[in-house]
N, C-alpha and C positions, 0 to 999 in steps of 0.2 A: 470489413470490420472497422467501425469508427474508433478513432483513438484520440486521446488528449494527453499532454505531458506537462510536468512541472519539474523544475530543476533548482538545486540549491547547493552551494558550497558550505560545508560544515567544517568549522575550525577544530577538527579532531582527527587523529590518525585512523587510517582505514580499518585496522583490526578492531579498534574500539567502536567505530561506527557500525561495523558489521555485527558485533556482539549485541549492541543495543537494538538494532533493527530486527534481529532474529530472535530476541527474547520475547516471544509471543505472549507468555503469561503476564508480562509486565505492561502490555499495551494499555490496560485501563488506567494505570498510573502515569503513563507517558504520553498518551494521545487524548486530547480533549474531546474528541468525537466518539471514542470507544468507551462504552458504559461497562461492559463485562466481556470476559473471555472464559469459555468452558472448553477445556481440552477434550477432544474426542479420542485422539491417539496420543501416546506419550513416547518420548525418546528424543533423539537429536534432531536438529533442524535439517531435515532432508526431505526429498520427494516423498509424498504420502502423508506427512504430518498434517493432521486435520484438527480444526477447532471450530466452535460456534462463537461468533463475534456479534455482540449487540452494539450497534452504533447509531448515533443520532446525526442525521444529515437532512438538510432542507426542512428542518422542523419536524421530522418524523423519526421514530425509532423503529429499527428493523433488526432481526437476527438472521445472519447468513452462516451457512457452513462453508468454511474456507479451507482449502487444501494447498499445500506447497506442491506445485506442479513440476518445478525444475530448480535446481541449485547448482551453481558453479561458485564454490566458496571464494569469498573476497572479491568476486567479480559481479555476479548478478544472481537474483532469484526471482521466480514468478509464482504468484499465488493466484488461485482461481476459485470461482464459485459457480456452481451449475444450478443456481436457484432460478426463479421465474425470469430473471434477466441475467443470463450467463455473462460473466465478465472475467477479466484477468488484469492483474497489475504486475508489471515488471519493474523491479528496482535494479538499477545499474550503478555500480560504484567504481570510481576512478581516483586513485591516489594522486594528489597534487603536491607540488613543492611546499615546503614549510610545515608539513604534517597536517595538511588539510585534505578533505575528501569531497569530491564532486559526486552528487547523487542525482540521478534522473529517475523519476517515477512516471511510468507510462501506463495509462488505463485504457483498456480496449473492451468493447462490448460487442456481442454477437448481434448483427442486425436482423437476422432471421429472414425467412422468405415471405411471410405474411405481413401485410401492412407496411411494405417497404417505404413508400413515400411518407406515410404518417410517421413512422419511426425516424426517418431522416429529419423530418421537421421538428419532432420532439428533441432529437439529439442536438440539432442546431441551437435550440433554446437552452438545453441543459449543459452544453459543452463548457461554458464559462463557469457555471456553478461547480461542475466536477473538477475543473482545474483549480478553483479556489480550495476545494476540499483536499486535493492532492498537496497543494502548497501548505495548507494548514498542518497536515500530518508531517511534512518535511520540517516546517518551522517548530513543531512540537518536539520532534526528535532532536533538532539542533539545540533547542533550549535545554534539554537534558544533557547533551554532550558538551555544550559550551559553558555551562555554569561552573563557577569556581568549586573545586572539591575541597 
């Protein structure tokens, strides 16, 4: 399973960072790449929560059904999509001194059995672009959390 990661320290306490990252309905206002979110299920941020997210990446707009796969409150959560290109993204949170929070976003995609060499070649090309998208999301979240209130 090919992976790529991005990391950022956010100048905000862990509980507030967690609150902002898990407020899925707010993603269109907080993440520049997210155009819309339609909740499929409702309730607390826990495994099974599902939404349709329309996102513009690499100059294209696509809608994916995303599900919370795993949650360990205030530590990490994983979201996944089983669309044409199955993937997951894990967010890991670590409280740092001074009221800051380190966040790591790790994206993984299923390589599949067919077209292995071709898929690996495409992944090699896309890896840097995916990392920039992860970083952009982290920067967008940080902008929300670090702005004066």
